N, C-alpha and C positions, 0 to 999 in steps of 0.2 A: 097390213104392213105398208102398203102403197099409200094409204090415206095419211099415215103418220109422216111419211117422207115428204108429202106435198103440203103438209100443214106448217105454216110459217108463224104461228102465234108465239110470241115471246122473242122473236128476232129483233123487234124494234128496240127493246131494252138493251140487248147485247150491242146492237149497232150504235146506240146512243152512248154507251159506256166507252166504246172504242173511239168514236169521233170526239167525245168530250175530253178524253185523256190526251189525244193528239192536239187538240186546240189549246188545252191547258199548258202543255209543254211548249208549244209555239208561243203563246202569250208570255209565259215566264221568261223564255229565251229572249224575246224582243225587249222586255222590261230590263233584263240584266244587261243587254247590250247598250241600252239607253243609259243606264246607271254608269257603266264603265266609260262610255264616251263623255258623260257629264264630268266625271272625276278627272279624266284625261284633259279635257278642255280647261277645267278650272285650274289644274296644276300647271298647264302650259301658260295660261294667262298670268298666274302668280309668279312663275319663273321669269317671264318677260318683264313684268312690273318690277320685280326685284332687281333685274339687270339694269333697267332704266334708272332706278333709284341709286344703285351703286355707281352708275356712270356719271352722275351729276358732279360738277366741279367741287362742291363743298361737302360731298358725302364720300363714304368709303365702302369697302366690301361688307363690313358688319352691318351697315345701314341697309344694304340690299338684301342680305340674309334675313334681317329682322323684318323687313317689309314683306318678303315672300312668305316667311313663317307666319306672320300675322294674317295675311290674306288666306292662306290655306287653312289655318286653325279656325278662323271664323266661318269659312265656307264649308269645310269638310270635317274638321275636328283635328285635335292635336296629333292623333296617330298618323295622319298623312303628312305632317310637317316635321317628322323626326330627323330626316336626313336632307338638309339643305346646305349647300356649299357654294362659295363664290371665289373666283380668281380673275385676275387681269390677264389678258392674253391678246392674241390676234384673231380676228375673224374677217375673212375675205380681204386680208392685207391691211387692215386698219386696227388700231388699238381698241379693245372692247372689254367690257365687263361681261363675264360669263357666269350665270347662276345655274346650277344643276340641282334638280330635285329628284330624289328617289322616294317613291311612295308605293304602298301596296296596290296590286292590281286586283280589283274585286272580281272574283270568279263565281262565288255563290253568295248572293246578297252583298254585304260589305266585307266578306271574308275572302282573303286571297294571300298569295305569297308576298312577303315583305321584299321591297326592292324590285318587284316585277314590272314597275312602270318607272322609267327614267326619262326625264325631259330636261331640255336646256334652253335657257333664254339668253339672248345676246343683245347688247346695246353699245353703240359707239361712245367712247369715253369723251366727255366734255373737257376741253383743255382751254384754260384762260392764259393769254399771253400778257 
């Protein structure tokens, strides 16, 4: 009985499975975080570019929405560009074009709750005298 208790044959396979499972979960979690940050940064950039386009003197809010929608659709897909809106308002006391994008927040792969990610882009409105 004592010899069986001191025998560690087969323990390497069990340790490998436990360590491999832990490393796999860690790797997949880091990849998912990277994907979520990529989507967030892309949507932020598209909202800011849409606001800059809407703020130009010869453009309107529809132009800003179209620009943001096009950028998101090309980079991420049309599912992420379903809710884009723009308004004129004040930002830090100055007239500004404000573009808001609501997109899915990817939690498992590209699957996530709709509207889980909301970003806003601001740009000072260009005024010609």
